[in-house]
C-alpha positions as CSV (number, residue, x, y, z in Angstrom):
1,X,-77.3,-45.9,-15.4
2,X,-75.5,-42.7,-16.3
3,X,-71.6,-43.1,-16.0
4,X,-69.9,-41.9,-12.8
5,X,-67.5,-40.0,-15.0
6,X,-67.2,-38.6,-18.5
7,X,-64.5,-37.4,-20.7
8,X,-65.7,-35.6,-23.6
9,X,-63.4,-34.1,-26.6
10,X,-60.8,-33.5,-24.4
11,X,-57.9,-30.9,-25.9
12,X,-55.0,-30.4,-23.7
13,X,-51.9,-28.0,-24.7
14,X,-48.8,-26.6,-23.1
15,X,-46.9,-23.8,-24.1
16,X,-43.3,-24.1,-24.5
17,X,-39.8,-22.0,-26.2
18,X,-40.6,-24.1,-29.2
19,X,-44.7,-23.5,-29.5
20,X,-47.6,-25.3,-28.1
21,X,-47.5,-29.1,-27.6
22,X,-50.8,-30.7,-28.5
23,X,-50.5,-33.3,-25.8
24,X,-54.4,-34.8,-25.6
25,X,-56.1,-34.4,-28.9
26,X,-59.7,-35.3,-28.4
27,X,-60.0,-38.0,-25.7
28,X,-63.5,-39.2,-25.2
29,X,-64.3,-42.3,-22.6
30,X,-66.8,-42.9,-19.8
31,X,-65.9,-44.9,-16.1
32,X,-68.9,-46.6,-14.5
33,X,-69.3,-47.3,-10.6
34,X,-67.3,-50.3,-9.3
35,X,-65.4,-51.0,-13.1
36,X,-61.5,-50.7,-13.7
37,X,-60.9,-48.6,-16.7
38,X,-57.0,-49.3,-18.1
39,X,-55.6,-46.6,-20.6
40,X,-52.3,-47.9,-22.0
41,X,-49.9,-46.8,-24.6
42,X,-46.1,-46.0,-24.6
43,X,-44.8,-42.9,-23.2
44,X,-45.7,-39.6,-24.4
45,X,-49.0,-40.9,-25.6
46,X,-51.0,-38.3,-23.0
47,X,-51.9,-41.0,-20.6
48,X,-50.9,-39.0,-17.4
49,X,-52.2,-36.0,-19.0
50,X,-55.3,-37.1,-19.5
51,X,-55.3,-38.4,-15.5
52,X,-54.1,-34.8,-14.3
53,X,-56.6,-33.0,-16.4
54,X,-59.3,-34.9,-14.6
55,X,-57.8,-33.8,-11.0
56,X,-57.3,-30.1,-13.1
57,X,-53.7,-30.7,-12.2
58,X,-52.1,-29.4,-15.3
59,X,-49.4,-26.2,-14.2
60,X,-50.9,-23.6,-14.6
61,X,-48.1,-21.4,-16.2
62,X,-47.8,-23.2,-19.4
63,X,-50.5,-25.8,-19.4
64,X,-54.2,-25.4,-20.1
65,X,-57.2,-27.5,-21.0
66,X,-58.2,-25.5,-24.6
67,X,-61.6,-27.8,-25.1
68,X,-63.9,-30.7,-23.9
69,X,-65.5,-31.6,-20.6
70,X,-65.0,-33.6,-17.7
71,X,-68.1,-34.6,-16.5
72,X,-68.6,-36.0,-12.8
73,X,-71.8,-36.8,-11.0
74,X,-73.7,-34.6,-13.4
75,X,-71.0,-31.9,-13.1
76,X,-68.5,-30.4,-15.4
77,X,-65.0,-30.2,-13.4
78,X,-63.4,-28.1,-16.2
79,X,-65.5,-25.0,-15.1
80,X,-64.9,-25.4,-11.2
81,X,-63.2,-22.4,-9.1
82,X,-59.9,-23.9,-7.9
83,X,-61.3,-23.7,-4.2
84,X,-64.3,-25.9,-5.6
85,X,-62.0,-28.3,-7.1
86,X,-59.8,-28.6,-4.1
87,X,-63.0,-30.3,-2.3
88,X,-63.3,-33.0,-4.6
89,X,-59.4,-33.9,-4.9
90,X,-59.0,-36.5,-2.5
91,X,-62.8,-36.8,-0.9
92,X,-64.3,-37.4,-4.0
93,X,-61.5,-37.9,-6.7
94,X,-58.2,-39.3,-5.7
95,X,-54.7,-40.2,-7.2
96,X,-51.8,-42.6,-6.9
97,X,-49.0,-40.7,-8.6
98,X,-46.2,-42.4,-10.0
99,X,-43.0,-42.0,-7.6
100,X,-43.8,-42.7,-4.0
101,X,-40.6,-41.3,-3.4
102,X,-41.4,-38.0,-4.8
103,X,-45.0,-37.8,-4.1
104,X,-44.5,-38.2,-0.2
105,X,-42.9,-35.9,1.7
106,X,-39.7,-37.2,3.6
107,X,-39.4,-34.9,6.4
108,X,-43.1,-35.3,7.8
109,X,-44.6,-38.2,9.5
110,X,-46.4,-40.9,7.6
111,X,-49.5,-40.3,10.3
112,X,-49.3,-36.7,9.6
113,X,-49.7,-37.0,6.2
114,X,-52.5,-39.5,6.0
115,X,-54.3,-37.6,8.8
116,X,-54.2,-34.2,6.6
117,X,-56.4,-35.2,4.4
118,X,-59.1,-36.3,6.9
119,X,-59.1,-33.2,8.9
120,X,-59.3,-31.1,5.8
121,X,-62.1,-33.1,4.0
122,X,-64.3,-34.6,7.5
123,X,-63.8,-31.4,9.7
124,X,-63.0,-34.2,12.4
125,X,-60.6,-34.4,15.5
126,X,-57.0,-35.4,15.2
127,X,-58.0,-38.4,17.7
128,X,-60.5,-39.4,14.8
129,X,-58.2,-38.8,12.2
130,X,-55.8,-41.1,13.7
131,X,-58.4,-44.0,14.3
132,X,-59.4,-43.9,10.6
133,X,-55.5,-43.4,9.7
134,X,-55.1,-47.0,11.6
135,X,-58.1,-48.6,10.0
136,X,-56.8,-47.5,6.6
137,X,-53.3,-49.1,7.1
138,X,-54.7,-52.3,7.9
139,X,-57.1,-52.1,4.9
140,X,-54.0,-51.9,2.9
141,X,-51.9,-54.6,4.6
142,X,-49.5,-52.6,6.9
143,X,-48.8,-54.3,10.1
144,X,-48.2,-52.3,13.3
145,X,-50.5,-49.4,12.2
146,X,-50.1,-47.5,15.3
147,X,-46.2,-47.8,15.6
148,X,-46.3,-47.0,12.0
149,X,-47.8,-43.7,11.9
150,X,-44.8,-42.0,13.8
151,X,-42.7,-43.3,11.3
152,X,-41.0,-41.4,8.2
153,X,-40.5,-42.5,4.7
154,X,-36.8,-43.8,5.0
155,X,-38.0,-46.3,7.7
156,X,-40.2,-48.4,4.3
157,X,-39.4,-50.5,1.8
158,X,-40.8,-49.4,-2.0
159,X,-43.6,-51.8,-1.5
160,X,-44.6,-50.4,1.8
161,X,-44.4,-46.9,0.2
162,X,-46.8,-47.8,-2.4
163,X,-49.0,-49.2,0.4
164,X,-49.2,-45.8,2.2
165,X,-49.8,-43.8,-1.4
166,X,-52.8,-46.0,-1.9
167,X,-53.6,-45.3,2.0
168,X,-53.5,-41.7,1.5
169,X,-55.7,-41.9,-1.8
170,X,-58.5,-44.1,-0.2
171,X,-58.8,-43.0,3.7
172,X,-61.6,-40.3,2.6
173,X,-63.6,-43.0,0.5
174,X,-63.3,-40.9,-3.1
175,X,-65.6,-42.7,-6.0
176,X,-62.9,-42.4,-8.1
177,X,-59.2,-43.9,-8.0
178,X,-56.5,-42.9,-10.3
179,X,-53.7,-45.0,-10.7
180,X,-50.9,-43.7,-12.6
181,X,-48.0,-46.6,-13.3
182,X,-48.9,-47.8,-9.7
183,X,-46.5,-50.8,-9.9
184,X,-43.3,-48.7,-11.6
185,X,-39.9,-49.4,-9.9
186,X,-41.4,-52.7,-7.9
187,X,-40.2,-56.5,-8.6
188,X,-42.5,-58.9,-9.8
189,X,-43.4,-60.4,-6.3
190,X,-44.5,-56.4,-5.0
191,X,-46.3,-55.7,-8.3
192,X,-48.5,-58.7,-8.1
193,X,-49.2,-57.7,-4.1
194,X,-50.1,-54.4,-5.1
195,X,-52.5,-55.5,-7.7
196,X,-54.5,-57.9,-5.7
197,X,-54.4,-55.3,-3.2
198,X,-56.2,-52.9,-5.7
199,X,-58.8,-55.8,-6.7
200,X,-59.4,-56.6,-3.0
201,X,-59.9,-52.8,-2.0
202,X,-62.5,-52.7,-4.9
203,X,-64.3,-55.7,-3.8
204,X,-64.8,-54.0,-0.5
205,X,-65.5,-50.3,-0.8
206,X,-66.9,-50.7,-4.6
207,X,-64.3,-47.8,-5.5
208,X,-63.9,-47.0,-9.5
209,X,-60.3,-47.2,-10.7
210,X,-58.7,-45.8,-13.6
211,X,-55.1,-47.4,-14.0
212,X,-52.8,-46.0,-16.1
213,X,-50.0,-48.1,-17.5
214,X,-47.8,-49.3,-20.7
215,X,-47.7,-52.9,-18.8
216,X,-49.7,-54.9,-20.6
217,X,-49.6,-57.6,-17.9
218,X,-51.4,-55.6,-15.4
219,X,-53.8,-54.7,-17.9
220,X,-54.9,-58.1,-18.3
221,X,-55.0,-58.9,-14.4
222,X,-56.8,-55.6,-13.2
223,X,-59.1,-54.1,-16.6
224,X,-62.6,-54.7,-17.3
225,X,-62.2,-52.0,-20.3
226,X,-59.0,-50.8,-22.1
227,X,-58.6,-47.4,-23.7
228,X,-55.4,-47.5,-26.1
229,X,-53.8,-44.3,-26.6
230,X,-51.5,-42.9,-29.0
231,X,-50.3,-39.6,-30.0
232,X,-52.9,-37.6,-27.8
233,X,-55.8,-39.6,-29.1
234,X,-57.6,-42.9,-27.9
235,X,-57.1,-45.4,-31.1
236,X,-59.2,-48.1,-29.4
237,X,-61.2,-49.1,-27.0
238,X,-62.8,-52.0,-25.7
239,X,-63.3,-54.8,-23.3
240,X,-60.1,-56.7,-22.1
241,X,-61.2,-59.5,-24.3
242,X,-61.8,-57.5,-27.1
243,X,-58.2,-56.0,-26.6
244,X,-56.4,-58.9,-26.3
245,X,-58.4,-61.5,-28.5
246,X,-59.9,-59.1,-31.0
247,X,-57.1,-56.1,-31.3
248,X,-58.2,-54.1,-34.5
249,X,-55.8,-51.2,-34.5
250,X,-52.4,-51.6,-36.2
251,X,-50.9,-50.0,-32.8
252,X,-52.7,-52.3,-30.7
253,X,-51.6,-55.5,-32.8
254,X,-47.9,-54.1,-32.6
255,X,-47.8,-53.5,-28.9
256,X,-49.4,-57.1,-28.4
257,X,-47.0,-58.4,-30.7
258,X,-44.0,-56.6,-29.1
259,X,-45.2,-58.5,-25.7
260,X,-43.4,-61.7,-24.3
261,X,-45.8,-64.6,-23.6
262,X,-45.2,-68.0,-21.9
263,X,-47.1,-69.9,-24.9
264,X,-45.1,-68.3,-27.6
265,X,-42.1,-69.9,-29.5
266,X,-38.6,-69.1,-27.7
267,X,-37.0,-69.2,-30.9
268,X,-39.4,-66.3,-32.5
269,X,-37.9,-62.5,-32.0
270,X,-40.7,-59.9,-30.5
271,X,-41.9,-58.0,-33.3
272,X,-41.0,-54.3,-32.3
273,X,-43.0,-51.1,-33.6
274,X,-40.3,-49.4,-35.7
275,X,-40.3,-45.6,-35.9
276,X,-40.9,-42.7,-33.2
277,X,-43.8,-41.1,-32.6
278,X,-45.4,-37.8,-34.4
279,X,-44.0,-34.4,-33.4
280,X,-47.2,-33.0,-31.4
281,X,-45.8,-29.2,-31.7
282,X,-47.5,-30.0,-35.1
283,X,-49.8,-33.2,-35.7
284,X,-50.1,-35.1,-38.7
285,X,-53.4,-34.2,-40.8
286,X,-54.1,-37.6,-41.1
287,X,-53.6,-41.0,-38.6
288,X,-50.7,-40.5,-36.3
289,X,-49.5,-43.8,-36.7
290,X,-49.8,-43.8,-40.6
291,X,-45.9,-42.9,-40.4
292,X,-45.1,-46.2,-38.4
293,X,-47.7,-48.4,-39.7
294,X,-47.1,-51.5,-42.2
295,X,-51.0,-51.4,-43.7
296,X,-50.9,-47.5,-44.2
297,X,-53.2,-46.4,-47.0
298,X,-52.8,-42.8,-49.1
299,X,-55.8,-41.5,-47.3
300,X,-54.6,-42.8,-43.5
301,X,-51.8,-39.6,-44.0
302,X,-53.9,-37.3,-45.4
303,X,-57.5,-37.7,-43.2
304,X,-58.4,-38.4,-39.3
305,X,-60.0,-41.8,-39.5
306,X,-63.7,-41.8,-37.7
307,X,-64.5,-44.1,-35.0
308,X,-66.1,-47.5,-36.2
309,X,-68.0,-49.9,-33.7
310,X,-67.5,-53.3,-34.0
311,X,-69.4,-54.0,-31.2
312,X,-71.2,-52.6,-28.3
313,X,-68.0,-51.7,-26.3
314,X,-65.6,-52.1,-29.0
315,X,-64.6,-48.9,-31.0
316,X,-61.5,-48.1,-33.4
317,X,-60.3,-45.5,-35.3
318,X,-59.2,-46.7,-38.0
319,X,-59.1,-46.8,-42.1
320,X,-58.9,-50.2,-42.4
321,X,-62.1,-50.7,-40.7
322,X,-63.7,-48.9,-43.8
323,X,-65.8,-51.1,-46.1
324,X,-63.7,-49.6,-49.1
325,X,-60.5,-51.3,-47.5
326,X,-61.2,-54.7,-47.4
327,X,-59.4,-55.6,-50.1
328,X,-56.0,-54.4,-48.7
329,X,-53.3,-56.9,-48.9
330,X,-51.6,-57.1,-45.6
331,X,-47.8,-56.8,-44.7
332,X,-47.0,-61.0,-44.3
333,X,-44.3,-60.1,-41.2
334,X,-47.2,-58.3,-39.4
335,X,-49.9,-60.7,-40.1
336,X,-47.8,-63.6,-39.3
337,X,-47.4,-61.8,-35.8
338,X,-50.8,-61.3,-35.2
């Protein structure tokens, strides 16, 4: 079966006063029907830009897709006119943005914000749209939906606002749901409720989910497969078991070593990833992580690594997987932490 969504060699740049920022540099991945794909990495690695590129929401005054394809149901979204993309956004592919307070309009009732998408895409009456809005609020766990439709943003808690964002994204029954940091600024109890809601909705509707996060706990709970991004590239991809149990890229190992664990020795400090990400005005010639990597070889600084396939679903872009690097002696500090 062909993937529902394929991103092929995607490159995205932004023009600034200092030059072009190469925010996404050759991203490839697939999304299958009914699965959850997590995209993880530190802030600025290109996660959200990749998601917005799929939706063609890159600001046109300074951003552009310079190369690549986004194949959805056999059609390249990069080639579509804006008018055609408006028919896909919300109906076929929906997105939950990071901050409900800025993504929702505080001057318009919640009911109107939910029903406008239904009326736009389904061409139904306002009465039918209201009926569907009530049903979707029930689905996302909001009590008294008939009354809630009349209310405004300030009358809802943070968790309820996030549920409304999910309702707006799902109301037209899309095939793909992109959730960009969906648990940001929520306390841990509400986070758990929102994640359980995603899983419940996926079971009921079969929607495919791309979840963008830097929280590895969210990844462990939600994902089927994981893409680890660094400096605009996917450096490792695999199933959630591959990434957590058998990480192979030094950056992936660093992320896991810096994460607190319930089964870890509390007397041992977490291991940070020292250094800063590279300047994407002028990306390095070799591996972007080389300057921060304790395992880096001379070849890492000068040449881009190819992907090495470790199993059916597990690939890593790292020179340490080259057969000629098998005799490298790793530093004791990091080796002890992995």
